[in-house]
DOZAZA-980635 format. One line per field, with one value per residue: residue in one letter; x, y, z of N, C-alpha, C, O, CB in turn; residue number from 1. Coordinates in Angstrom, 1 decimal, padded with zeros to 4 digits, always signed. Glycine has a CB too. Example, Ala and Ser with C-alpha at 12.3 -4.5 7.8 and 13.67 -1.06 7.14 Angstrom:
BEGIN
rest	c(A	S);
n_c1	c(+013.2	+012.8);
n_c2	c(-005.7	-002.2);
n_c3	c(+007.8	+007.1);
ca_c1	c(+012.3	+013.7);
ca_c2	c(-004.5	-001.1);
ca_c3	c(+007.8	+007.1);
c_c1	c(+013.2	+012.9);
c_c2	c(-003.3	+000.0);
c_c3	c(+007.8	+007.9);
o_c1	c(+014.2	+013.4);
o_c2	c(-003.3	+001.1);
o_c3	c(+008.5	+008.0);
cb_c1	c(+011.3	+014.1);
cb_c2	c(-004.5	-000.6);
cb_c3	c(+009.0	+005.7);
nr	c(1	2);
END
This chain:
BEGIN
rest	c(M	T	F	H	C	R	G	A	P	G	P	P	A	D	S	Y	G	L	L	V	A	A	A	T	V	S	T	E	R	T	A	R	L	V	C	A	L	L	Q	S	K	G	I	R	S	T	A	G	L	A	D	P	A	A	G	W	R	V	L	V	F	P	E	D	W	I	P	A	F	E	I	L	R	S	L	P	D);
n_c1	c(+037.1	+040.3	+043.2	+045.8	+046.3	+048.6	+049.4	+049.8	+049.0	+049.8	+051.5	+053.1	+056.2	+057.6	+056.9	+055.6	+056.5	+054.4	+052.5	+051.4	+051.0	+048.3	+047.0	+048.2	+046.8	+046.1	+045.3	+044.2	+042.0	+040.8	+042.3	+041.4	+038.6	+039.2	+039.5	+037.8	+036.3	+037.5	+037.3	+034.3	+034.1	+034.9	+038.1	+040.7	+041.8	+044.4	+045.7	+048.6	+050.8	+053.0	+055.4	+054.9	+055.3	+054.4	+052.2	+049.6	+049.4	+047.4	+047.2	+047.5	+046.7	+049.5	+048.1	+045.5	+046.0	+045.3	+042.6	+041.8	+043.1	+041.7	+038.9	+039.7	+040.5	+037.9	+036.7	+035.0	+037.1);
n_c2	c(+120.2	+120.4	+120.5	+121.3	+121.4	+122.9	+120.1	+120.2	+122.4	+125.8	+128.7	+128.8	+127.9	+129.4	+132.5	+135.2	+138.0	+140.1	+138.0	+134.6	+131.6	+129.7	+127.7	+125.8	+125.4	+124.0	+125.0	+128.2	+129.8	+127.7	+129.1	+131.4	+130.6	+129.6	+131.8	+133.3	+132.0	+132.1	+135.0	+134.7	+134.3	+136.4	+136.1	+137.7	+137.8	+136.3	+135.4	+134.1	+133.2	+130.1	+128.6	+127.3	+124.6	+124.7	+125.3	+127.6	+129.6	+130.4	+133.1	+134.3	+136.5	+136.5	+136.0	+135.1	+132.7	+130.3	+130.2	+130.4	+127.8	+126.0	+126.2	+125.3	+122.6	+121.3	+121.5	+118.8	+116.0);
n_c3	c(+054.0	+054.6	+056.8	+058.7	+061.8	+064.9	+067.1	+069.8	+072.5	+073.0	+071.7	+068.8	+067.3	+065.1	+063.8	+062.4	+062.1	+064.0	+064.2	+064.8	+063.3	+063.1	+061.4	+058.8	+055.1	+052.2	+050.1	+048.6	+048.8	+050.8	+052.7	+053.0	+053.9	+056.4	+057.7	+057.5	+059.2	+062.0	+062.1	+062.3	+064.6	+065.9	+066.1	+064.9	+061.8	+059.2	+055.9	+054.3	+052.1	+052.5	+051.1	+047.9	+048.6	+051.3	+051.4	+052.3	+055.0	+058.3	+060.1	+063.3	+065.9	+068.7	+071.3	+070.4	+069.6	+071.0	+071.9	+068.9	+067.7	+069.5	+068.3	+065.7	+065.8	+066.8	+064.5	+062.2	+060.5);
ca_c1	c(+038.0	+041.0	+044.2	+046.4	+047.0	+049.6	+048.5	+050.3	+048.7	+051.0	+051.9	+053.9	+057.8	+057.0	+055.9	+056.0	+056.0	+053.8	+051.7	+051.7	+050.6	+047.4	+047.1	+048.6	+046.1	+046.4	+044.7	+044.1	+040.6	+040.8	+042.8	+040.5	+037.3	+039.3	+040.0	+036.1	+035.7	+037.6	+036.8	+033.3	+034.1	+035.9	+039.7	+041.6	+043.2	+044.8	+046.4	+049.2	+051.5	+054.4	+055.9	+054.0	+055.2	+054.2	+050.8	+048.9	+049.3	+046.5	+048.4	+046.8	+048.0	+049.7	+046.8	+044.1	+046.1	+044.7	+040.9	+041.7	+043.3	+039.9	+037.7	+040.1	+040.6	+036.7	+036.4	+035.3	+038.2);
ca_c2	c(+121.3	+119.8	+121.8	+121.3	+122.4	+122.3	+119.3	+120.8	+124.1	+126.8	+129.4	+127.7	+128.8	+129.8	+133.9	+136.4	+139.8	+140.3	+137.3	+133.5	+130.8	+128.9	+126.6	+125.4	+124.6	+123.7	+126.0	+129.8	+129.5	+127.3	+129.8	+132.1	+130.1	+129.4	+132.7	+134.0	+130.9	+132.6	+136.1	+134.9	+134.1	+137.5	+136.1	+138.7	+136.4	+137.2	+134.2	+134.1	+131.3	+130.5	+128.7	+126.5	+123.3	+124.3	+125.6	+128.7	+129.9	+131.6	+133.8	+135.4	+137.4	+135.4	+135.8	+134.7	+131.4	+129.5	+130.6	+129.6	+126.4	+125.9	+126.1	+124.6	+121.5	+121.2	+120.7	+117.7	+115.8);
ca_c3	c(+053.9	+055.0	+057.5	+059.5	+062.9	+065.5	+068.1	+071.3	+073.3	+073.0	+070.6	+067.7	+067.4	+063.9	+063.7	+061.1	+063.0	+065.1	+064.0	+064.3	+062.5	+063.6	+061.0	+057.4	+054.3	+050.7	+049.1	+048.9	+048.8	+052.0	+053.9	+053.2	+054.5	+057.8	+058.5	+057.8	+060.5	+063.2	+062.4	+062.7	+066.0	+066.7	+066.0	+063.8	+061.2	+057.8	+055.6	+053.7	+051.5	+053.0	+049.9	+047.3	+048.9	+052.3	+051.4	+052.9	+056.7	+058.5	+061.1	+064.3	+067.1	+069.8	+072.1	+070.1	+069.0	+071.7	+071.1	+067.2	+068.4	+070.2	+067.0	+064.5	+066.5	+066.8	+063.0	+061.6	+059.8);
c_c1	c(+039.0	+042.3	+044.6	+046.9	+048.3	+049.0	+049.1	+049.6	+049.6	+051.6	+053.5	+055.4	+057.4	+056.3	+056.4	+055.5	+055.5	+052.1	+052.3	+050.7	+049.7	+047.0	+047.8	+047.4	+046.9	+046.1	+044.7	+043.0	+040.1	+041.3	+041.7	+038.9	+037.5	+039.4	+038.5	+035.7	+035.5	+037.8	+035.3	+033.1	+034.9	+037.4	+039.9	+042.7	+043.1	+045.1	+047.4	+050.3	+053.1	+055.5	+055.1	+054.4	+054.4	+052.4	+050.8	+049.2	+048.2	+047.1	+047.2	+047.7	+048.0	+048.1	+045.5	+044.2	+045.6	+043.5	+041.3	+042.0	+042.0	+039.3	+038.0	+039.8	+039.2	+036.2	+036.3	+036.1	+037.3);
c_c2	c(+120.6	+120.6	+120.8	+121.9	+121.9	+121.5	+119.7	+122.3	+124.5	+127.5	+128.5	+128.7	+129.6	+131.5	+134.3	+137.9	+139.7	+138.9	+135.5	+132.5	+129.4	+127.7	+126.7	+124.2	+124.4	+124.5	+127.6	+130.0	+128.4	+127.8	+130.9	+132.3	+129.8	+130.9	+133.6	+133.3	+131.4	+134.1	+136.2	+134.9	+135.3	+137.2	+136.6	+137.6	+136.8	+135.7	+134.8	+133.1	+131.9	+129.9	+127.6	+125.4	+123.1	+124.8	+127.1	+128.8	+130.8	+131.5	+134.6	+136.0	+136.1	+135.0	+135.3	+133.4	+130.4	+129.5	+129.6	+128.3	+125.2	+125.4	+125.9	+123.2	+120.6	+120.5	+119.4	+117.4	+116.1);
c_c3	c(+055.0	+055.1	+058.3	+060.4	+064.1	+066.5	+069.5	+071.7	+073.1	+071.7	+069.7	+067.6	+066.3	+064.0	+062.6	+061.8	+064.0	+065.1	+064.2	+064.1	+063.4	+062.6	+059.2	+056.8	+053.1	+049.8	+049.7	+049.5	+050.2	+053.2	+054.7	+054.2	+056.0	+058.4	+058.7	+058.6	+061.4	+062.7	+062.5	+064.4	+066.9	+066.9	+064.6	+063.3	+060.0	+057.0	+054.6	+053.0	+052.0	+052.2	+049.4	+048.0	+050.3	+052.5	+052.3	+054.8	+057.2	+060.0	+061.7	+065.8	+067.7	+070.6	+071.9	+069.4	+070.1	+071.5	+070.0	+067.4	+068.6	+068.8	+066.1	+064.8	+066.3	+065.6	+062.7	+060.3	+058.3);
o_c1	c(+038.6	+042.7	+044.1	+047.7	+048.7	+047.9	+048.4	+049.8	+050.5	+052.2	+054.4	+055.5	+056.9	+055.2	+057.4	+054.4	+056.1	+051.0	+053.4	+049.6	+050.1	+046.8	+047.9	+047.1	+048.1	+046.7	+044.9	+043.0	+039.0	+041.1	+041.3	+038.3	+036.6	+039.4	+038.2	+034.6	+034.4	+038.9	+034.8	+032.2	+035.4	+038.0	+039.5	+043.7	+042.1	+044.7	+047.1	+050.4	+053.8	+056.6	+054.6	+053.4	+054.0	+051.6	+051.8	+049.1	+048.0	+047.4	+046.4	+048.8	+047.2	+047.4	+044.6	+043.3	+045.4	+043.2	+041.1	+041.1	+041.7	+039.4	+037.2	+038.9	+039.1	+035.6	+037.3	+036.0	+037.9);
o_c2	c(+120.2	+121.3	+119.7	+122.8	+120.8	+122.0	+119.2	+123.2	+123.7	+126.8	+127.9	+129.9	+130.6	+131.6	+134.0	+138.5	+139.1	+139.0	+135.2	+132.5	+128.5	+126.6	+127.8	+123.1	+124.5	+124.6	+128.0	+130.4	+128.5	+127.4	+131.1	+133.3	+129.7	+131.0	+134.2	+133.7	+131.6	+134.4	+137.3	+135.4	+135.2	+137.8	+136.2	+136.9	+137.4	+134.7	+135.8	+132.1	+132.9	+130.5	+126.9	+124.7	+122.0	+124.7	+127.7	+127.9	+131.8	+130.6	+135.3	+135.9	+135.1	+134.0	+135.1	+132.9	+129.3	+128.6	+128.3	+127.4	+124.1	+124.2	+126.1	+122.6	+119.5	+119.5	+118.7	+118.1	+116.0);
o_c3	c(+056.1	+054.1	+058.5	+060.2	+064.2	+066.9	+070.4	+070.9	+072.9	+070.9	+070.1	+067.8	+066.6	+064.3	+062.0	+061.9	+065.0	+065.8	+063.8	+064.6	+064.0	+063.2	+058.6	+057.2	+053.0	+048.7	+050.8	+050.7	+050.6	+054.3	+055.8	+054.7	+056.8	+059.6	+059.7	+059.0	+061.9	+063.1	+062.7	+065.1	+068.0	+067.7	+063.5	+063.8	+059.5	+057.7	+054.0	+053.6	+052.0	+052.3	+050.2	+048.1	+050.6	+053.5	+052.7	+055.5	+056.7	+060.8	+061.2	+066.3	+067.5	+070.5	+072.7	+068.8	+069.6	+070.7	+070.1	+067.2	+068.1	+068.3	+065.2	+064.1	+065.8	+065.6	+062.8	+059.3	+057.3);
cb_c1	c(+037.4	+041.0	+043.6	+046.8	+045.7	+050.6	+048.6	+052.1	+048.4	+052.1	+052.2	+052.8	+059.6	+055.9	+055.8	+054.9	+054.8	+053.6	+051.2	+052.5	+051.9	+046.2	+045.7	+050.3	+044.7	+045.9	+043.3	+044.1	+040.3	+041.2	+044.1	+040.4	+036.7	+040.7	+041.2	+035.1	+036.4	+038.8	+037.2	+032.6	+034.7	+035.5	+040.6	+042.6	+043.1	+046.4	+045.5	+049.3	+051.4	+054.6	+057.4	+053.9	+056.6	+055.3	+049.9	+047.1	+050.6	+044.7	+049.8	+045.3	+047.6	+051.0	+046.5	+043.3	+047.7	+045.0	+040.5	+042.8	+043.8	+039.0	+036.9	+041.5	+041.0	+036.3	+037.3	+034.3	+039.0);
cb_c2	c(+122.8	+118.7	+123.3	+120.9	+123.0	+123.1	+117.5	+120.9	+124.5	+126.1	+131.1	+127.4	+127.8	+128.6	+135.2	+136.0	+141.0	+142.3	+137.9	+133.1	+130.5	+129.8	+125.9	+124.7	+125.1	+122.7	+125.5	+130.7	+128.8	+126.4	+130.6	+132.0	+128.8	+128.4	+133.4	+133.9	+129.8	+131.9	+137.0	+134.1	+132.8	+137.5	+134.6	+140.4	+134.4	+138.6	+133.0	+134.9	+130.8	+130.0	+128.7	+126.4	+122.6	+124.9	+124.2	+128.5	+130.7	+131.4	+134.9	+134.5	+138.9	+136.1	+136.7	+135.7	+131.2	+129.7	+132.5	+130.1	+126.7	+127.8	+127.0	+124.8	+121.9	+122.3	+121.0	+117.3	+114.4);
cb_c3	c(+054.3	+054.5	+058.5	+059.3	+063.7	+066.0	+067.7	+071.3	+074.9	+073.4	+071.3	+065.7	+067.0	+063.5	+064.9	+059.1	+062.4	+065.2	+062.6	+064.9	+061.8	+063.9	+061.2	+057.5	+053.9	+050.2	+048.8	+047.8	+047.3	+051.9	+053.3	+052.2	+053.7	+058.2	+057.8	+056.7	+061.1	+064.2	+061.7	+062.0	+066.2	+068.2	+066.2	+064.7	+061.4	+057.9	+055.1	+054.1	+049.0	+054.5	+049.7	+045.8	+048.8	+053.2	+052.1	+052.3	+057.3	+058.1	+060.3	+064.9	+068.5	+071.2	+072.5	+069.2	+068.5	+072.9	+070.2	+066.0	+069.8	+071.0	+066.6	+064.1	+068.1	+066.9	+062.2	+061.5	+060.2);
nr	c(1	2	3	4	5	6	7	8	9	10	11	12	13	14	15	16	17	18	19	20	21	22	23	24	25	26	27	28	29	30	31	32	33	34	35	36	37	38	39	40	41	42	43	44	45	46	47	48	49	50	51	52	53	54	55	56	57	58	59	60	61	62	63	64	65	66	67	68	69	70	71	72	73	74	75	76	77);
END
């Protein structure tokens, strides 16, 4: 699974209403897998297509962004 997560801790500048992007992935399947992983750790998440060139965004509530970041950055490449 390959995805890109923001490098520096702290909520990202791009937000989607009440949600913020925790990761950007290339496929819907990968986005759903990342959401399932986060949800298995108690983090509410959803995914949406940013645009075809940018890929899929995994979205979380701002208060869940740091725990989501910690989980995602611990995954192997």
